C-alpha positions in Angstrom: -49.0 246.1 27.4 -50.3 244.7 30.7 -48.7 245.8 34.0 -48.9 243.1 36.7 -48.6 242.7 40.4 -46.3 240.1 41.9 -49.2 237.8 42.7 -50.5 238.1 39.1 -47.1 237.2 37.7 -46.7 234.2 40.0 -50.1 232.9 38.9 -49.2 233.4 35.2 -46.0 231.5 35.6 -47.6 228.7 37.6 -50.4 228.2 35.1 -47.9 228.3 32.3 -45.7 225.7 34.0 -48.7 223.4 34.7 -49.6 223.7 31.0 -46.2 222.4 29.9 -44.3 225.6 29.3 -42.1 224.9 32.3 -40.2 227.1 34.7 -37.0 225.8 33.1 -38.1 226.9 29.7 -39.1 230.3 30.9 -35.8 230.7 32.7 -33.9 229.8 29.5 -35.7 232.4 27.6 -35.3 235.0 30.3 -31.6 234.5 30.6 -31.1 234.6 26.8 -33.1 237.8 26.7 -30.8 239.4 29.3 -27.8 238.4 27.2 -29.4 239.5 24.0 -30.3 242.9 25.4 -26.8 243.5 26.5 -25.3 242.3 23.2 -27.7 244.7 21.3 -26.3 247.5 23.3 -22.6 246.8 22.9 -20.1 244.3 21.6 -19.4 242.0 24.5 -16.4 240.2 23.0 -13.5 240.4 25.5 -15.6 242.5 27.9 -15.3 241.6 31.6 -18.7 240.8 32.9 -19.4 240.1 36.6 -22.7 238.2 37.2 -24.1 238.5 40.8 -26.1 235.3 41.3 -28.8 234.9 43.9 -30.3 231.7 45.4 -33.5 231.6 43.4 -34.9 231.8 39.9 -33.5 235.2 39.4 -30.0 233.8 40.0 -30.9 231.0 37.5 -31.7 233.7 34.9 -28.3 235.2 35.6 -26.6 231.8 35.1 -28.3 231.4 31.7 -27.3 234.9 30.7 -23.7 234.2 31.7 -23.6 231.1 29.5 -24.8 233.0 26.4 -22.5 235.9 27.0 -19.5 233.6 27.4 -20.4 232.0 24.1 -20.3 235.5 22.5 -16.7 235.9 23.7 -17.2 237.8 27.0 -14.9 237.2 29.9 -17.6 236.1 32.5 -17.3 235.4 36.2 -20.2 234.5 38.4 -20.3 235.4 42.1 -22.7 233.3 44.1 -24.6 234.4 47.2 -25.3 230.7 48.1 -24.0 227.3 47.0 -25.7 225.7 44.0 -25.6 221.9 43.6 -24.8 221.0 39.9 -26.5 217.6 40.5 -29.9 219.4 40.9 -29.3 222.7 39.2 -29.0 222.2 35.4 -28.1 225.8 34.8 -25.2 225.7 37.3 -24.1 222.3 35.8 -24.1 223.8 32.3 -22.0 226.8 33.6 -19.4 224.4 34.9 -19.4 222.3 31.8 -18.7 225.4 29.8 -15.8 226.3 32.0 -17.2 229.6 33.2 -15.5 230.4 36.6 -17.7 231.0 39.6 -16.9 232.1 43.2 -19.0 231.6 46.3 -19.2 234.5 48.8 -18.2 232.1 51.6 -15.0 231.4 49.8 -14.1 235.1 49.7 -13.2 236.3 53.2 -13.5 240.0 53.5 -14.9 240.1 49.9 -11.5 241.0 48.6 -11.9 239.1 45.3 -15.4 240.5 44.8 -14.0 244.0 45.2 -11.3 243.3 42.6 -13.8 241.8 40.2 -16.1 244.8 40.5 -13.2 247.2 40.1 -12.3 245.5 36.8 -15.8 244.8 35.4 -17.1 246.5 32.3 -20.6 245.1 33.1 -22.2 244.1 36.3 -25.3 241.9 36.0 -27.5 242.0 39.1 -29.3 238.6 39.3 -29.5 238.4 43.1 -33.2 238.9 43.9 -36.3 239.1 41.8 -40.0 239.6 42.4 -40.1 237.2 45.4 -38.0 239.5 47.6 -38.5 242.9 49.2 -36.5 245.2 51.4 -34.8 245.3 53.8 -31.8 243.3 52.4 -30.0 241.0 54.8 -27.1 238.6 55.0 -24.8 237.7 52.1 -26.9 239.6 49.5 -26.7 242.8 51.5 -23.0 242.3 51.9 -22.4 241.7 48.2 -24.4 244.8 47.2 -22.7 246.9 49.7 -19.2 246.0 48.4 -20.2 246.3 44.7 -22.0 249.6 45.4 -18.9 251.0 47.1 -16.7 250.1 44.2 -19.1 251.5 41.6 -19.3 254.8 43.5 -15.5 255.0 43.7 -15.2 254.3 40.0 -17.8 257.0 39.3 -15.7 259.7 40.9 -13.7 261.6 38.3 -9.9 261.5 38.9 -8.0 264.8 39.2 -6.3 265.2 35.9 -2.6 265.7 35.6 -3.3 268.6 33.2 -6.5 270.4 34.0 -8.0 272.8 31.5 -9.3 276.1 32.9 -12.0 277.7 30.8 -13.0 276.8 27.3 -15.5 274.0 26.5 -14.9 271.0 28.8 -14.8 267.5 27.4 -17.7 265.2 28.3 -17.0 263.2 31.5 -15.4 259.8 30.8 -17.6 256.9 31.8 -15.5 254.9 34.2 -18.3 253.0 36.1 -19.5 249.6 34.8 -22.7 249.3 33.0 -25.3 247.8 35.5 -27.9 245.4 34.1 -30.7 244.4 36.4 -32.5 241.0 35.9 -36.2 241.7 36.4 -35.4 244.7 38.6 -32.7 246.0 41.0 -32.3 243.6 43.9 -33.9 245.1 46.9 -36.9 246.6 45.3 -40.5 245.8 46.1 -42.1 245.0 42.7 -45.5 246.0 44.0 -45.0 249.1 46.1 -41.8 250.5 44.6 -40.0 250.5 47.9 -36.2 250.3 47.5 -33.4 249.2 49.8 -30.5 251.7 50.4 -28.1 249.1 49.1 -29.8 248.5 45.8 -27.7 249.2 42.7 -28.7 251.9 40.3 -29.3 250.0 37.0 -28.6 251.4 33.6 -30.8 248.7 32.0 -33.5 246.5 33.4 -34.8 243.5 31.6 -38.0 242.2 33.0 -40.1 239.2 31.9 -43.5 238.8 30.3 -44.9 242.0 31.7 -43.6 245.1 33.6 -44.5 245.1 37.3 -46.3 247.9 39.1 -43.1 248.6 41.1 -41.2 249.6 38.0 -43.4 252.7 37.8 -43.4 253.6 41.5 -40.8 255.6 43.3 -38.2 255.3 44.7 -37.6 252.0 42.8 -38.5 253.5 39.5 -35.5 255.8 39.7 -33.2 252.8 40.0 -34.6 250.9 37.0 -32.9 252.7 34.2 -34.0 251.8 30.7 -36.8 249.2 31.0 -37.1 246.3 28.4 -39.8 243.6 28.6 -38.8 240.2 27.3 -41.2 237.6 26.0 -40.6 234.3 27.9 -43.3 232.3 26.1 -46.3 232.7 28.4 -49.7 232.7 26.9 -51.1 236.3 26.6 -54.6 235.0 27.5 -53.3 234.3 31.0 -53.1 238.1 31.6 -56.6 238.7 30.1 -58.0 239.7 33.5 -55.2 242.2 34.4 -56.8 245.6 34.4 -53.7 247.9 34.2 -51.6 248.7 31.2 -48.7 250.8 30.1 -49.2 252.8 26.9 -47.1 251.6 24.0 -46.5 253.2 20.5 -48.7 250.4 19.0 -51.7 251.4 21.2 -51.3 255.0 20.2 -50.9 254.2 16.6 -54.2 252.4 16.6 -55.9 255.3 18.3 -54.7 258.2 16.2 -57.0 259.3 13.3 -56.1 258.9 9.7 -54.8 261.9 7.7 -56.5 261.4 4.3 -55.1 263.1 1.2 -58.4 264.8 0.4 -58.7 266.3 3.8 -59.6 269.9 4.6 -59.4 271.7 7.9 -62.9 270.6 8.9 -61.8 267.0 8.5 -59.5 267.4 11.6 -62.0 269.1 13.9 -62.4 272.5 15.5 -61.0 273.0 18.9 -62.0 275.9 21.2 -59.7 276.9 24.0 -61.0 279.1 26.8 -57.8 280.4 28.5 -55.6 283.2 29.6 -55.6 286.3 31.8 -53.5 289.4 32.2 -51.1 287.5 34.5 -51.0 284.3 32.4 -50.8 285.1 28.7 -48.3 282.3 28.0 -50.8 279.6 29.1 -53.2 280.4 26.3 -50.5 280.6 23.7 -48.9 277.3 24.7 -52.2 275.5 24.7 -53.1 276.9 21.4 -49.8 276.1 19.8 -50.0 272.5 21.1 -53.5 272.1 19.6 -52.2 273.3 16.2 -49.2 271.1 16.3 -51.3 268.1 17.5 -53.3 268.2 14.3 -56.5 270.1 15.0 -58.0 271.6 11.8 -59.0 274.8 13.4 -58.0 276.2 16.8 -59.8 279.2 18.3 -58.6 280.9 21.5 -61.4 282.5 23.5 -59.7 284.9 25.8 -59.9 288.3 27.5 -59.8 291.0 24.8 -57.1 292.9 26.7 -54.5 290.1 26.1 -55.3 289.4 22.5 -52.3 291.3 21.1 -49.8 289.6 23.4 -51.1 286.1 22.6 -51.7 286.6 18.8 -48.2 288.0 18.3 -46.8 284.6 19.0 -49.6 282.4 17.5 -50.6 283.4 14.0 -52.2 280.0 13.2 -55.2 280.3 15.6 -58.3 282.3 15.3 -59.6 284.4 18.2 -62.8 285.1 20.1 -62.4 288.2 22.3 -64.4 288.1 25.5 -65.5 290.7 28.1 -63.2 291.0 31.1 -62.5 293.0 34.2 -58.9 294.1 34.6 -57.7 291.3 32.3 -59.7 288.3 33.7 -62.8 286.8 32.2 -66.0 287.9 33.8 -69.5 286.5 34.0 -70.9 288.2 30.8 -68.3 286.3 28.8 -70.3 283.1 29.3 -73.2 284.5 27.4 -71.1 285.5 24.5 -69.2 282.2 24.5 -72.5 280.3 24.4 -73.3 281.7 21.0 -70.2 279.9 19.5 -69.8 276.6 21.4 -72.0 274.5 19.0 -69.5 275.3 16.2 -66.7 273.3 17.9 -65.9 269.6 18.3 -64.1 269.9 21.6 -63.4 272.6 24.2 -60.6 273.2 26.7 -61.3 275.3 29.8 -58.8 276.5 32.3 -55.2 277.3 31.3 -54.1 280.6 32.8 -57.6 281.7 33.7 -56.7 282.8 37.2 -58.9 282.4 40.3 -60.3 285.9 40.7 -63.9 286.2 41.9 -65.0 287.4 38.4 -63.5 284.4 36.8 -65.2 282.0 39.3 -68.5 283.6 38.4 -67.8 283.2 34.7 -67.0 279.4 35.1 -70.1 279.0 37.2 -72.3 280.6 34.6 -70.7 278.6 31.8 -71.3 275.3 33.6 -74.7 276.2 35.0 -73.5 276.3 38.5 -74.7 279.8 39.5 -77.3 279.3 42.2 -79.7 282.0 40.9 -79.4 280.5 37.5 -79.4 276.9 38.3 -79.9 275.6 34.7 -77.6 278.1 33.0 -77.6 281.9 32.7 -80.5 284.2 31.9 -80.3 286.4 28.8 -81.1 290.0 29.5 -83.7 290.0 26.6 -85.4 286.7 27.4 -87.6 285.4 30.1 -86.4 281.8 29.8 -83.3 280.2 31.2 -80.8 279.2 28.5 -78.5 276.2 29.1 -75.1 276.6 27.7 -74.2 273.9 25.2 -70.8 272.4 25.9 -69.0 270.3 23.4 -66.8 267.5 24.7 -64.8 269.1 27.4 -61.3 269.1 28.9 -60.7 271.0 32.1 -57.2 272.0 33.2 -55.3 274.2 35.6 -57.4 277.0 37.1 -60.5 275.5 35.7 -59.9 272.6 38.1 -59.1 274.9 41.0 -62.4 276.7 40.4 -64.3 273.4 40.1 -62.9 272.4 43.5 -64.8 275.3 45.0 -68.1 274.4 43.5 -70.5 272.1 45.4 -71.4 269.0 43.3 -69.0 270.0 40.5 -68.9 266.6 38.8 -72.6 266.9 37.9 -72.0 270.3 36.3 -69.7 268.8 33.6 -70.7 266.9 30.5 -70.3 263.1 30.9 -66.8 261.8 30.4 -65.2 265.2 30.7 -61.4 264.9 30.7 -59.8 266.4 33.9 -56.0 266.9 33.8 -54.9 267.6 37.4 -51.4 267.6 38.8 -51.2 266.1 42.4 -51.9 269.4 44.1 -55.0 270.0 41.9 -56.1 266.4 42.4 -55.8 266.9 46.2 -58.0 270.0 46.1 -60.7 268.2 44.0 -60.7 265.3 46.5 -60.5 267.6 49.6 -57.4 265.6 50.5 -53.7 265.9 50.6 -50.9 265.5 48.0 -49.4 262.8 50.1 -52.6 260.7 49.9 -52.7 261.2 46.1 -49.1 260.2 45.6 -49.3 257.2 47.9 -51.0 255.1 45.3 -51.5 257.2 42.1 -53.1 254.4 40.1 -55.7 253.5 42.7 -56.5 257.2 43.4 -57.0 257.9 39.7 -59.1 254.8 39.2 -61.3 255.4 42.2 -62.0 259.0 41.5 -62.7 258.4 37.8 -65.3 255.9 38.8 -66.8 258.1 41.6 -66.9 261.3 39.5 -67.8 259.8 36.2 -65.1 261.6 34.3 -61.7 260.8 32.7 -58.7 261.5 35.0 -55.3 262.4 33.7 -53.2 262.4 36.9 -50.1 264.2 35.8 -46.5 263.6 37.0 -43.8 261.0 36.5 -45.6 258.1 34.9 -48.9 259.9 34.3 -52.0 257.8 35.0 -55.1 257.9 32.8 -58.3 256.4 34.2 -61.8 256.1 32.9 -65.1 255.6 34.9 -65.4 252.1 33.4 -62.2 251.0 35.0 -59.8 251.3 32.1 -56.5 252.5 33.5 -53.1 253.1 31.8 -49.7 254.3 32.9 -47.7 256.6 30.6 -44.1 255.3 30.3 -42.4 258.6 30.8 -40.6 260.1 33.9 -38.7 263.1 32.6 -37.3 265.9 34.7 -37.1 268.1 31.6 -40.9 268.4 31.8 -40.8 269.8 35.4 -41.2 273.4 34.4 -44.1 275.8 34.1 -46.3 275.6 31.0 -45.9 271.9 30.1 -49.3 271.1 31.5 -50.8 273.7 29.1 -49.1 271.9 26.2 -50.6 268.6 27.4 -54.1 270.1 27.6 -53.8 271.6 24.2 -52.6 268.3 22.8 -55.6 266.4 24.3 -58.2 268.9 23.1 -56.8 268.6 19.5 -57.2 264.8 19.6 -60.6 265.1 21.1 -61.6 267.5 18.3 -60.3 265.0 15.7 -62.8 262.5 16.9 -61.0 260.3 19.4 -63.0 259.1 22.4 -62.3 260.7 25.7 -60.2 258.0 27.1 -58.2 257.5 23.9 -57.7 261.2 23.5 -56.4 261.6 27.0 -54.1 258.5 26.8 -52.8 259.3 23.3 -52.4 263.0 24.1 -50.4 262.2 27.2 -48.2 259.8 25.3 -47.4 262.3 22.5 -46.7 265.0 25.0 -44.4 262.7 27.0 -42.6 261.6 23.8 -42.2 265.2 22.7 -40.6 265.8 26.2 -38.2 262.9 25.5 -37.2 264.3 22.2 -36.6 267.7 23.8 -34.5 266.1 26.5 -32.5 264.2 23.9 -31.6 267.3 22.0 -31.4 269.9 24.8 -30.6 268.0 28.0 -32.4 267.5 31.3 -32.2 271.1 32.4 -33.4 274.2 30.6 -36.1 272.6 28.4 -39.0 275.2 28.2 -42.6 274.4 27.6 -42.3 276.3 24.4 -39.9 273.7 23.1 -42.6 271.0 23.1 -45.3 272.0 20.6 -42.8 272.0 17.7 -41.8 268.4 18.6 -45.3 267.1 18.6 -45.3 266.4 14.8 -42.1 264.4 15.2 -43.7 262.5 18.1 -46.7 261.7 15.9 -44.3 260.6 13.1 -42.3 258.4 15.4 -45.5 256.6 16.5 -47.2 256.3 13.1 -44.2 256.0 10.8 
């Protein structure tokens, strides 16, 4: 699904209007979609619905929604920020003909009636401002949002009960605040940058039109969007053909995931090699391995320091193991020579989770990638006089593998083409010799630029993970989940991606599909366990369910 800028959306609408699918037609479909989204969520009959109506097309969408909701039996009142002339505004004229009451802000001194309407409302529909506006808010619209926001906050506070239970299991909090529905987005957000006015309402549900906008995935506005629905308003999909940013959908992932034939054997689903772990980080290897198993790889091998084998294998019986030389529990340079004897047997390799950054491990990575200065083309076997280049299967580099890369001059050229890199913002900043602030200022552009410059796939982790390829393909993952903000979840992501790469997915598809399955597993964990306390170890077991939800 395409993700557009404000300018792109305006161009799409203007072209559609010129072709005969008019603004009035689009507005009718948009308003109906808002009403339908609300009716799908709850029975609106006899519900008190307050529609905040702005001066432009966004307000027109709200008027259309009000009409359909009133027909469904809701008790609807529209509160207008500016006058609308029924002689020139067919939506306002239809509202009056249907007998739906409306009130103009200028007719409400001190906003007393607005305050009362908001205090009684079951639903507030924010149709004040759309894509054409940006903070700061001013005038009547700022006034309306301030009053409604104050009432909602007051209603959100739990009253002191007459009989208060002490101890035992508390009842869930009673929801006293109205449901807030945003038309296109919360009024006061910038639909390009994600800036948000302090007066903007926190939406529970946002219905946007034709395509999501970039601001829906950028903070702080993204935190005020709530559940995001995209409504078809009849524009021709070919009008967005040149848009080069997408959000990943289940349909996209379904097309990417490999078949699971009935006559398969473990070789059918690929062999994944995971080079990971150290004495201080045994969990990283186990989490990555468990994720690779649960993400469908036919055979998973963990190549790790021999000293941590017992600790890792005790919790992961499904993997095989390659025990490597180490110094005090961290991989050392001789491990590269041993590993090189096995790499051709695998369809994909993950390097990095839990390796640590000790000097010995840095030398191991340099030898493996051919970055040791005295062995510029690889490492030199003790019994040979020729330099041997390590064969590397399709590669994913994560965690300490990335941190070590950042210390190696010319590191992009040491990697196989289209290697998948999975940095969080701190690791990305180190690779770029930059700052986290610069990375986070425009995550999409940073990922896209660096993928092109480095020639590798970038998976820039975080809320709304960005995946970018050197050829310009760029997608946003649709998940922002605080439950995933805990140690080890990145190891699970890396293990998921290497499993899909081993199963034959291309590098971009493996990265994007792996990040989607990982994010969906996080949503499933949050749904059953809550926002706090989800552990990385909760995710691998939910990957098969995520796969099933996508493929059916």
